[in-house]
C-alpha positions as CSV (number, residue, x, y, z in Angstrom):
1,L,3.0,12.3,1.2
2,L,1.8,8.9,0.0
3,V,2.6,6.2,2.6
4,D,2.7,2.6,1.3
5,R,1.3,0.9,4.3
6,N,1.8,-2.8,3.4
7,Q,2.3,-3.9,7.1
8,I,5.6,-5.6,6.3
9,Q,9.2,-4.6,6.6
10,G,12.5,-6.3,6.1
11,F,12.5,-8.3,9.4
12,G,8.8,-9.2,9.7
13,R,5.4,-7.6,10.2
14,T,5.7,-4.0,11.2
15,E,3.6,-4.4,14.3
16,D,5.9,-7.2,15.5
17,V,9.1,-5.4,14.8
18,M,8.4,-1.7,15.2
19,K,4.8,-0.7,15.9
20,L,3.5,2.0,13.6
21,E,-0.2,2.0,14.6
22,P,-2.1,4.2,15.1
23,L,-0.2,5.7,12.2
24,A,-2.9,8.2,11.2
25,D,-3.1,9.6,14.7
26,K,0.7,9.9,14.9
27,L,0.8,11.9,11.7
28,A,-2.1,14.1,12.8
29,A,-0.3,14.7,16.1
30,F,2.6,16.2,14.1
31,G,0.2,18.6,12.3
32,W,-0.5,16.6,9.1
33,S,-4.0,16.2,7.5
34,V,-4.4,12.5,7.0
35,L,-6.5,10.5,4.5
36,E,-6.6,6.8,3.9
37,A,-7.1,4.8,0.7
38,D,-6.9,1.4,-0.9
39,G,-3.4,1.7,-2.5
40,H,-4.4,-0.9,-5.2
41,C,-7.5,1.0,-6.4
42,F,-7.2,4.0,-8.6
43,E,-10.8,5.0,-7.7
44,S,-10.0,5.0,-4.0
45,L,-6.8,7.0,-4.6
46,G,-8.7,9.4,-6.8
47,K,-11.3,9.9,-4.1
48,A,-8.6,10.7,-1.5
49,M,-7.0,13.2,-3.9
50,H,-10.4,14.9,-4.4
51,Q,-11.0,15.0,-0.7
52,A,-7.7,16.7,-0.2
53,G,-9.1,19.8,-1.7
54,D,-11.6,20.1,1.2
55,L,-8.8,20.0,3.8
56,P,-6.9,22.9,5.3
57,Q,-4.3,24.1,2.8
58,D,-1.9,25.3,5.5
59,K,-1.1,21.7,6.7
60,P,0.8,19.0,4.9
61,L,-1.2,16.0,3.6
62,A,-0.4,12.3,4.1
63,V,-2.5,9.7,2.3
64,I,-2.0,6.3,3.9
65,C,-2.3,3.8,1.1
66,H,-3.2,0.4,2.4
67,T,-1.5,-2.2,0.2
68,V,-0.6,-5.9,0.2
69,K,3.1,-6.6,-0.2
70,G,3.7,-8.6,-3.4
71,K,0.0,-8.6,-4.3
72,R,-0.9,-11.5,-6.6
73,L,2.6,-13.0,-6.5
74,D,3.5,-16.4,-5.0
75,T,5.1,-14.5,-2.1
76,E,2.1,-12.3,-1.5
77,N,1.9,-10.7,2.0
78,T,5.2,-12.4,3.2
79,V,8.6,-11.1,4.2
80,D,10.0,-13.1,1.3
81,C,8.9,-10.3,-1.0
82,H,11.9,-8.3,0.4
83,Y,14.5,-10.9,-0.2
84,L,13.7,-13.6,-2.7
85,P,13.8,-13.0,-6.4
86,M,10.7,-13.9,-8.4
87,T,10.9,-17.4,-9.7
88,P,10.7,-18.0,-13.5
89,E,7.4,-19.9,-12.8
90,G,6.0,-17.0,-10.8
91,Y,7.1,-14.5,-13.5
92,N,5.5,-16.6,-16.3
93,K,2.3,-16.9,-14.2
94,I,2.0,-13.1,-13.8
95,V,2.8,-12.4,-17.5
96,E,0.1,-14.9,-18.5
97,R,-2.4,-13.2,-16.3
98,I,-1.5,-9.8,-17.8
99,L,-1.6,-11.0,-21.4
100,A,-5.0,-12.6,-20.7
101,G,-6.3,-9.3,-19.5
102,E,-7.0,-10.7,-16.0
103,R,-7.6,-8.0,-13.5
104,P,-7.6,-8.4,-9.7
105,A,-11.1,-8.8,-8.2
106,D,-10.7,-5.7,-6.1
107,A,-9.3,-3.4,-8.9
């Protein structure tokens, strides 16, 4: 199970609306093996997948992928990512970044 843990849901921050933490402990209490990774980083995700081979094979596995909702968009890390469409300006800005080969600093 890959969990997109971006800390935001439709009505606000998850910890303000319906607390999930300590999520890893809760999953473990239900018998899951739990790993955590940076959900924006293929290297981090790959490490977690590699570590999975060292875990008990008789338990389900959950990887909590820590992400930022709307990363690199004008609405980054806001509830607006759930409701507001991307503006034409925001779209053009992202396309320009991609075409220029710009990569996020943490990728």
